[in-house]
PQR file with spaces between the fields and no chain letter, atoms N, CA, C, O and H, PARSE charges and radii, in Angstrom:
ATOM       1  N    MET     1      -1.392   25.261    9.045 -0.4000 1.5000
ATOM       2  CA   MET     1      -0.844   23.855    8.569 -0.0000 2.0000
ATOM       3  C    MET     1      -1.528   22.834    9.308  0.5500 1.7000
ATOM       4  O    MET     1      -1.622   21.764    8.708 -0.5500 1.4000
ATOM       5  N    ALA     2      -2.038   22.888   10.474 -0.4000 1.5000
ATOM       6  CA   ALA     2      -2.408   21.962   11.212 -0.0000 2.0000
ATOM       7  C    ALA     2      -3.784   21.478   10.659  0.5500 1.7000
ATOM       8  O    ALA     2      -4.118   20.332   10.963 -0.5500 1.4000
ATOM       9  H    ALA     2      -1.962   23.757   10.962  0.4000 1.0000
ATOM      10  N    ASN     3      -4.527   22.142    9.965 -0.4000 1.5000
ATOM      11  CA   ASN     3      -5.837   21.547    9.354 -0.0000 2.0000
ATOM      12  C    ASN     3      -5.618   20.930    7.983  0.5500 1.7000
ATOM      13  O    ASN     3      -6.621   20.677    7.316 -0.5500 1.4000
ATOM      14  H    ASN     3      -4.255   23.072    9.718  0.4000 1.0000
ATOM      15  N    LYS     4      -4.585   20.698    7.561 -0.4000 1.5000
ATOM      16  CA   LYS     4      -4.290   19.962    6.267 -0.0000 2.0000
ATOM      17  C    LYS     4      -4.260   18.484    6.653  0.5500 1.7000
ATOM      18  O    LYS     4      -3.530   18.078    7.557 -0.5500 1.4000
ATOM      19  H    LYS     4      -3.770   20.903    8.103  0.4000 1.0000
ATOM      20  N    ARG     5      -5.085   17.673    5.936 -0.4000 1.5000
ATOM      21  CA   ARG     5      -5.138   16.259    6.201 -0.0000 2.0000
ATOM      22  C    ARG     5      -4.472   15.372    5.010  0.5500 1.7000
ATOM      23  O    ARG     5      -4.359   15.892    3.900 -0.5500 1.4000
ATOM      24  H    ARG     5      -5.679   18.003    5.202  0.4000 1.0000
ATOM      25  N    LYS     6      -4.078   14.182    5.206 -0.4000 1.5000
ATOM      26  CA   LYS     6      -3.394   13.352    4.152 -0.0000 2.0000
ATOM      27  C    LYS     6      -4.407   12.538    3.496  0.5500 1.7000
ATOM      28  O    LYS     6      -5.282   12.007    4.179 -0.5500 1.4000
ATOM      29  H    LYS     6      -4.169   13.760    6.108  0.4000 1.0000
ATOM      30  N    VAL     7      -4.366   12.387    2.190 -0.4000 1.5000
ATOM      31  CA   VAL     7      -5.190   11.543    1.422 -0.0000 2.0000
ATOM      32  C    VAL     7      -4.317   10.441    0.821  0.5500 1.7000
ATOM      33  O    VAL     7      -3.118   10.650    0.637 -0.5500 1.4000
ATOM      34  H    VAL     7      -3.655   12.818    1.635  0.4000 1.0000
ATOM      35  N    ALA     8      -4.857    9.333    0.526 -0.4000 1.5000
ATOM      36  CA   ALA     8      -4.190    8.180   -0.037 -0.0000 2.0000
ATOM      37  C    ALA     8      -4.472    8.084   -1.519  0.5500 1.7000
ATOM      38  O    ALA     8      -5.597    8.213   -2.001 -0.5500 1.4000
ATOM      39  H    ALA     8      -5.831    9.163    0.675  0.4000 1.0000
ATOM      40  N    LEU     9      -3.257    7.823   -2.275 -0.4000 1.5000
ATOM      41  CA   LEU     9      -3.335    7.613   -3.775 -0.0000 2.0000
ATOM      42  C    LEU     9      -3.313    6.180   -4.148  0.5500 1.7000
ATOM      43  O    LEU     9      -2.275    5.545   -3.965 -0.5500 1.4000
ATOM      44  H    LEU     9      -2.343    7.717   -1.883  0.4000 1.0000
ATOM      45  N    ALA    10      -4.448    5.565   -4.695 -0.4000 1.5000
ATOM      46  CA   ALA    10      -4.497    4.264   -5.024 -0.0000 2.0000
ATOM      47  C    ALA    10      -4.307    4.062   -6.403  0.5500 1.7000
ATOM      48  O    ALA    10      -4.692    4.922   -7.196 -0.5500 1.4000
ATOM      49  H    ALA    10      -5.291    6.081   -4.844  0.4000 1.0000
ATOM      50  N    CYS    11      -3.723    2.963   -6.809 -0.4000 1.5000
ATOM      51  CA   CYS    11      -3.364    2.462   -8.236 -0.0000 2.0000
ATOM      52  C    CYS    11      -4.831    2.203   -8.893  0.5500 1.7000
ATOM      53  O    CYS    11      -5.728    1.591   -8.313 -0.5500 1.4000
ATOM      54  H    CYS    11      -3.411    2.265   -6.165  0.4000 1.0000
ATOM      55  N    SER    12      -4.926    2.735  -10.121 -0.4000 1.5000
ATOM      56  CA   SER    12      -6.205    2.451  -10.689 -0.0000 2.0000
ATOM      57  C    SER    12      -6.340    0.991  -11.374  0.5500 1.7000
ATOM      58  O    SER    12      -7.396    0.523  -11.801 -0.5500 1.4000
ATOM      59  H    SER    12      -4.198    3.232  -10.592  0.4000 1.0000
ATOM      60  N    ILE    13      -5.123    0.384  -11.400 -0.4000 1.5000
ATOM      61  CA   ILE    13      -5.109   -1.016  -12.083 -0.0000 2.0000
ATOM      62  C    ILE    13      -5.374   -1.948  -10.927  0.5500 1.7000
ATOM      63  O    ILE    13      -6.462   -2.522  -10.896 -0.5500 1.4000
ATOM      64  H    ILE    13      -4.265    0.764  -11.053  0.4000 1.0000
ATOM      65  N    CYS    14      -4.486   -2.155   -9.972 -0.4000 1.5000
ATOM      66  CA   CYS    14      -4.449   -3.130   -8.788 -0.0000 2.0000
ATOM      67  C    CYS    14      -5.281   -2.622   -7.571  0.5500 1.7000
ATOM      68  O    CYS    14      -5.793   -3.433   -6.799 -0.5500 1.4000
ATOM      69  H    CYS    14      -3.602   -1.689   -9.997  0.4000 1.0000
ATOM      70  N    GLY    15      -5.409   -1.307   -7.406 -0.4000 1.5000
ATOM      71  CA   GLY    15      -6.041   -0.806   -6.200 -0.0000 2.0000
ATOM      72  C    GLY    15      -5.271   -0.693   -5.009  0.5500 1.7000
ATOM      73  O    GLY    15      -5.916   -0.448   -3.990 -0.5500 1.4000
ATOM      74  H    GLY    15      -4.993   -0.649   -8.033  0.4000 1.0000
ATOM      75  N    SER    16      -3.932   -0.828   -4.898 -0.4000 1.5000
ATOM      76  CA   SER    16      -3.164   -0.770   -3.768 -0.0000 2.0000
ATOM      77  C    SER    16      -2.909    0.774   -3.600  0.5500 1.7000
ATOM      78  O    SER    16      -2.732    1.608   -4.487 -0.5500 1.4000
ATOM      79  H    SER    16      -3.408   -1.027   -5.726  0.4000 1.0000
ATOM      80  N    ARG    17      -2.935    0.933   -2.308 -0.4000 1.5000
ATOM      81  CA   ARG    17      -2.635    2.378   -1.997 -0.0000 2.0000
ATOM      82  C    ARG    17      -1.155    2.542   -1.629  0.5500 1.7000
ATOM      83  O    ARG    17      -0.702    2.216   -0.532 -0.5500 1.4000
ATOM      84  H    ARG    17      -3.079    0.255   -1.587  0.4000 1.0000
ATOM      85  N    ASN    18      -0.357    3.130   -2.738 -0.4000 1.5000
ATOM      86  CA   ASN    18       1.031    3.309   -2.424 -0.0000 2.0000
ATOM      87  C    ASN    18       1.561    4.581   -2.073  0.5500 1.7000
ATOM      88  O    ASN    18       2.701    4.609   -1.609 -0.5500 1.4000
ATOM      89  H    ASN    18      -0.725    3.395   -3.629  0.4000 1.0000
ATOM      90  N    TYR    19       0.830    5.795   -2.241 -0.4000 1.5000
ATOM      91  CA   TYR    19       1.339    6.934   -1.978 -0.0000 2.0000
ATOM      92  C    TYR    19       0.361    7.694   -1.063  0.5500 1.7000
ATOM      93  O    TYR    19      -0.819    7.356   -0.962 -0.5500 1.4000
ATOM      94  H    TYR    19      -0.096    5.772   -2.618  0.4000 1.0000
ATOM      95  N    THR    20       0.976    8.888   -0.306 -0.4000 1.5000
ATOM      96  CA   THR    20       0.131    9.650    0.346 -0.0000 2.0000
ATOM      97  C    THR    20       0.435   11.096   -0.078  0.5500 1.7000
ATOM      98  O    THR    20       1.562   11.331   -0.514 -0.5500 1.4000
ATOM      99  H    THR    20       1.934    9.163   -0.388  0.4000 1.0000
ATOM     100  N    ALA    21      -0.510   12.131    0.016 -0.4000 1.5000
ATOM     101  CA   ALA    21      -0.353   13.369   -0.343 -0.0000 2.0000
ATOM     102  C    ALA    21      -1.200   14.425    0.607  0.5500 1.7000
ATOM     103  O    ALA    21      -2.209   14.085    1.225 -0.5500 1.4000
ATOM     104  H    ALA    21      -1.425   11.941    0.371  0.4000 1.0000
ATOM     105  N    THR    22      -0.714   15.579    0.628 -0.4000 1.5000
ATOM     106  CA   THR    22      -1.439   16.434    1.566 -0.0000 2.0000
ATOM     107  C    THR    22      -2.695   17.099    0.716  0.5500 1.7000
ATOM     108  O    THR    22      -2.557   17.348   -0.482 -0.5500 1.4000
ATOM     109  H    THR    22       0.105   15.856    0.126  0.4000 1.0000
ATOM     110  N    GLU    23      -3.712   17.321    1.297 -0.4000 1.5000
ATOM     111  CA   GLU    23      -4.979   17.885    0.404 -0.0000 2.0000
ATOM     112  C    GLU    23      -4.774   19.276    0.580  0.5500 1.7000
ATOM     113  O    GLU    23      -4.295   19.842    1.563 -0.5500 1.4000
ATOM     114  H    GLU    23      -3.824   17.119    2.270  0.4000 1.0000
ATOM     115  N    ASN    24      -5.282   19.874   -0.718 -0.4000 1.5000
ATOM     116  CA   ASN    24      -5.407   21.064   -0.954 -0.0000 2.0000
ATOM     117  C    ASN    24      -6.926   21.365   -0.764  0.5500 1.7000
ATOM     118  O    ASN    24      -7.755   20.708   -1.394 -0.5500 1.4000
ATOM     119  H    ASN    24      -5.672   19.414   -1.517  0.4000 1.0000
ATOM     120  N    PRO    25      -7.289   22.328    0.077 -0.5600 1.5000
ATOM     121  CA   PRO    25      -8.740   22.545    0.291  0.2800 2.0000
ATOM     122  C    PRO    25      -9.415   23.320   -0.790  0.5500 1.7000
ATOM     123  O    PRO    25     -10.644   23.394   -0.816 -0.5500 1.4000
ATOM     124  N    ASN    26      -8.662   23.902   -1.686 -0.4000 1.5000
ATOM     125  CA   ASN    26      -9.177   24.802   -2.765 -0.0000 2.0000
ATOM     126  C    ASN    26      -9.638   23.905   -3.991  0.5500 1.7000
ATOM     127  O    ASN    26     -10.437   24.335   -4.822 -0.5500 1.4000
ATOM     128  H    ASN    26      -7.664   23.842   -1.665  0.4000 1.0000
ATOM     129  N    ARG    27      -9.086   22.631   -4.054 -0.4000 1.5000
ATOM     130  CA   ARG    27      -9.390   21.655   -5.238 -0.0000 2.0000
ATOM     131  C    ARG    27     -10.793   21.006   -4.982  0.5500 1.7000
ATOM     132  O    ARG    27     -11.210   20.598   -3.898 -0.5500 1.4000
ATOM     133  H    ARG    27      -8.437   22.281   -3.379  0.4000 1.0000
ATOM     134  N    THR    28     -11.409   20.988   -6.132 -0.4000 1.5000
ATOM     135  CA   THR    28     -12.801   20.414   -5.965 -0.0000 2.0000
ATOM     136  C    THR    28     -12.960   19.096   -6.651  0.5500 1.7000
ATOM     137  O    THR    28     -13.989   18.486   -6.359 -0.5500 1.4000
ATOM     138  H    THR    28     -11.070   21.319   -7.013  0.4000 1.0000
ATOM     139  N    ASP    29     -12.226   18.590   -7.422 -0.4000 1.5000
ATOM     140  CA   ASP    29     -12.085   17.264   -8.038 -0.0000 2.0000
ATOM     141  C    ASP    29     -10.991   16.370   -7.419  0.5500 1.7000
ATOM     142  O    ASP    29     -10.081   16.862   -6.752 -0.5500 1.4000
ATOM     143  H    ASP    29     -11.390   19.085   -7.659  0.4000 1.0000
ATOM     144  N    ARG    30     -11.094   15.115   -7.642 -0.4000 1.5000
ATOM     145  CA   ARG    30     -10.143   14.210   -7.121 -0.0000 2.0000
ATOM     146  C    ARG    30      -8.781   14.334   -7.855  0.5500 1.7000
ATOM     147  O    ARG    30      -8.692   14.608   -9.052 -0.5500 1.4000
ATOM     148  H    ARG    30     -11.834   14.716   -8.184  0.4000 1.0000
ATOM     149  N    LEU    31      -7.765   14.115   -7.060 -0.4000 1.5000
ATOM     150  CA   LEU    31      -6.382   14.264   -7.732 -0.0000 2.0000
ATOM     151  C    LEU    31      -5.994   12.996   -8.439  0.5500 1.7000
ATOM     152  O    LEU    31      -6.219   11.897   -7.933 -0.5500 1.4000
ATOM     153  H    LEU    31      -7.837   13.892   -6.088  0.4000 1.0000
ATOM     154  N    GLU    32      -5.342   13.161   -9.747 -0.4000 1.5000
ATOM     155  CA   GLU    32      -4.963   12.045  -10.443 -0.0000 2.0000
ATOM     156  C    GLU    32      -3.517   12.296  -10.957  0.5500 1.7000
ATOM     157  O    GLU    32      -3.207   13.285  -11.622 -0.5500 1.4000
ATOM     158  H    GLU    32      -5.160   14.053  -10.159  0.4000 1.0000
ATOM     159  N    ILE    33      -2.657   11.304  -10.584 -0.4000 1.5000
ATOM     160  CA   ILE    33      -1.223   11.482  -10.887 -0.0000 2.0000
ATOM     161  C    ILE    33      -0.858   10.123  -11.530  0.5500 1.7000
ATOM     162  O    ILE    33      -1.432    9.062  -11.284 -0.5500 1.4000
ATOM     163  H    ILE    33      -2.908   10.501  -10.044  0.4000 1.0000
ATOM     164  N    LYS    34       0.140   10.291  -12.358 -0.4000 1.5000
ATOM     165  CA   LYS    34       0.820    9.046  -13.023 -0.0000 2.0000
ATOM     166  C    LYS    34       1.921    8.866  -12.049  0.5500 1.7000
ATOM     167  O    LYS    34       2.770    9.748  -11.925 -0.5500 1.4000
ATOM     168  H    LYS    34       0.607   11.153  -12.557  0.4000 1.0000
ATOM     169  N    LYS    35       1.961    7.659  -11.275 -0.4000 1.5000
ATOM     170  CA   LYS    35       3.117    7.299  -10.447 -0.0000 2.0000
ATOM     171  C    LYS    35       3.582    5.806  -10.749  0.5500 1.7000
ATOM     172  O    LYS    35       2.940    5.066  -11.494 -0.5500 1.4000
ATOM     173  H    LYS    35       1.271    6.942  -11.376  0.4000 1.0000
ATOM     174  N    TYR    36       4.472    5.522  -10.261 -0.4000 1.5000
ATOM     175  CA   TYR    36       5.104    4.130  -10.447 -0.0000 2.0000
ATOM     176  C    TYR    36       4.475    3.102   -9.344  0.5500 1.7000
ATOM     177  O    TYR    36       4.647    3.308   -8.143 -0.5500 1.4000
ATOM     178  H    TYR    36       4.994    6.123   -9.656  0.4000 1.0000
ATOM     179  N    CYS    37       3.863    2.174   -9.746 -0.4000 1.5000
ATOM     180  CA   CYS    37       3.246    1.118   -8.818 -0.0000 2.0000
ATOM     181  C    CYS    37       4.332    0.019   -8.810  0.5500 1.7000
ATOM     182  O    CYS    37       4.738   -0.476   -9.861 -0.5500 1.4000
ATOM     183  H    CYS    37       3.724    2.007  -10.722  0.4000 1.0000
ATOM     184  N    LYS    38       4.794   -0.350   -7.588 -0.4000 1.5000
ATOM     185  CA   LYS    38       5.609   -1.483   -7.533 -0.0000 2.0000
ATOM     186  C    LYS    38       5.000   -2.818   -7.618  0.5500 1.7000
ATOM     187  O    LYS    38       5.698   -3.809   -7.836 -0.5500 1.4000
ATOM     188  H    LYS    38       4.464    0.052   -6.734  0.4000 1.0000
ATOM     189  N    TYR    39       3.718   -2.885   -7.454 -0.4000 1.5000
ATOM     190  CA   TYR    39       3.020   -4.168   -7.525 -0.0000 2.0000
ATOM     191  C    TYR    39       2.738   -4.543   -9.049  0.5500 1.7000
ATOM     192  O    TYR    39       2.777   -5.699   -9.472 -0.5500 1.4000
ATOM     193  H    TYR    39       3.152   -2.080   -7.277  0.4000 1.0000
ATOM     194  N    CYS    40       2.461   -3.464   -9.787 -0.4000 1.5000
ATOM     195  CA   CYS    40       2.132   -3.658  -11.410 -0.0000 2.0000
ATOM     196  C    CYS    40       3.546   -3.578  -12.080  0.5500 1.7000
ATOM     197  O    CYS    40       3.714   -4.095  -13.185 -0.5500 1.4000
ATOM     198  H    CYS    40       2.429   -2.526   -9.444  0.4000 1.0000
ATOM     199  N    GLY    41       4.483   -2.990  -11.479 -0.4000 1.5000
ATOM     200  CA   GLY    41       5.705   -2.893  -12.238 -0.0000 2.0000
ATOM     201  C    GLY    41       5.845   -1.865  -13.230  0.5500 1.7000
ATOM     202  O    GLY    41       6.797   -1.910  -14.009 -0.5500 1.4000
ATOM     203  H    GLY    41       4.347   -2.571  -10.582  0.4000 1.0000
ATOM     204  N    LYS    42       4.917   -0.859  -13.287 -0.4000 1.5000
ATOM     205  CA   LYS    42       4.903    0.140  -14.271 -0.0000 2.0000
ATOM     206  C    LYS    42       4.267    1.336  -13.840  0.5500 1.7000
ATOM     207  O    LYS    42       3.724    1.388  -12.736 -0.5500 1.4000
ATOM     208  H    LYS    42       4.143   -0.822  -12.655  0.4000 1.0000
ATOM     209  N    HIS    43       4.292    2.370  -14.678 -0.4000 1.5000
ATOM     210  CA   HIS    43       3.639    3.740  -14.333 -0.0000 2.0000
ATOM     211  C    HIS    43       2.281    3.610  -14.627  0.5500 1.7000
ATOM     212  O    HIS    43       1.940    3.228  -15.747 -0.5500 1.4000
ATOM     213  H    HIS    43       4.733    2.328  -15.575  0.4000 1.0000
ATOM     214  N    THR    44       1.265    3.944  -13.557 -0.4000 1.5000
ATOM     215  CA   THR    44      -0.060    3.747  -13.860 -0.0000 2.0000
ATOM     216  C    THR    44      -0.705    4.960  -13.283  0.5500 1.7000
ATOM     217  O    THR    44      -0.013    5.723  -12.611 -0.5500 1.4000
ATOM     218  H    THR    44       1.541    4.255  -12.647  0.4000 1.0000
ATOM     219  N    LEU    45      -2.012    5.216  -13.491 -0.4000 1.5000
ATOM     220  CA   LEU    45      -2.699    6.466  -12.906 -0.0000 2.0000
ATOM     221  C    LEU    45      -3.078    6.099  -11.517  0.5500 1.7000
ATOM     222  O    LEU    45      -3.692    5.064  -11.257 -0.5500 1.4000
ATOM     223  H    LEU    45      -2.575    4.596  -14.037  0.4000 1.0000
ATOM     224  N    HIS    46      -2.681    7.014  -10.585 -0.4000 1.5000
ATOM     225  CA   HIS    46      -3.098    6.874   -9.146 -0.0000 2.0000
ATOM     226  C    HIS    46      -4.147    7.890   -8.859  0.5500 1.7000
ATOM     227  O    HIS    46      -3.988    9.073   -9.163 -0.5500 1.4000
ATOM     228  H    HIS    46      -2.183    7.855  -10.796  0.4000 1.0000
ATOM     229  N    ARG    47      -5.266    7.419   -8.250 -0.4000 1.5000
ATOM     230  CA   ARG    47      -6.324    8.464   -7.917 -0.0000 2.0000
ATOM     231  C    ARG    47      -6.437    8.586   -6.451  0.5500 1.7000
ATOM     232  O    ARG    47      -6.109    7.651   -5.720 -0.5500 1.4000
ATOM     233  H    ARG    47      -5.395    6.458   -8.003  0.4000 1.0000
ATOM     234  N    GLU    48      -6.895    9.718   -5.987 -0.4000 1.5000
ATOM     235  CA   GLU    48      -7.037   10.080   -4.562 -0.0000 2.0000
ATOM     236  C    GLU    48      -8.298    9.201   -4.153  0.5500 1.7000
ATOM     237  O    GLU    48      -9.202    9.007   -4.966 -0.5500 1.4000
ATOM     238  H    GLU    48      -7.161   10.478   -6.580  0.4000 1.0000
ATOM     239  N    THR    49      -8.327    8.699   -2.923 -0.4000 1.5000
ATOM     240  CA   THR    49      -9.168    7.695   -2.250 -0.0000 2.0000
ATOM     241  C    THR    49      -9.746    8.470   -1.075  0.5500 1.7000
ATOM     242  O    THR    49      -9.051    9.327   -0.530 -0.5500 1.4000
ATOM     243  H    THR    49      -7.593    8.856   -2.263  0.4000 1.0000
ATOM     244  N    LYS    50     -10.863    8.238   -0.697 -0.4000 1.5000
ATOM     245  CA   LYS    50     -11.479    8.815    0.448 -0.0000 2.0000
ATOM     246  C    LYS    50     -11.048    8.228    1.787  0.5500 1.7000
ATOM     247  O    LYS    50     -11.527    8.663    2.834 -0.5500 1.4000
ATOM     248  H    LYS    50     -11.427    7.541   -1.140  0.4000 1.0000
């Protein structure tokens, strides 16, 4: 468990980094989740940033 790193999830609309998630090393593409953005005031698509 010590080798898992955290990645930031950024809103696709405003670009703010609102959430963090632990990385799954078996995943090859970027994580995309619909989450609530407090700056936009609605549910938007959040993508994994580097």
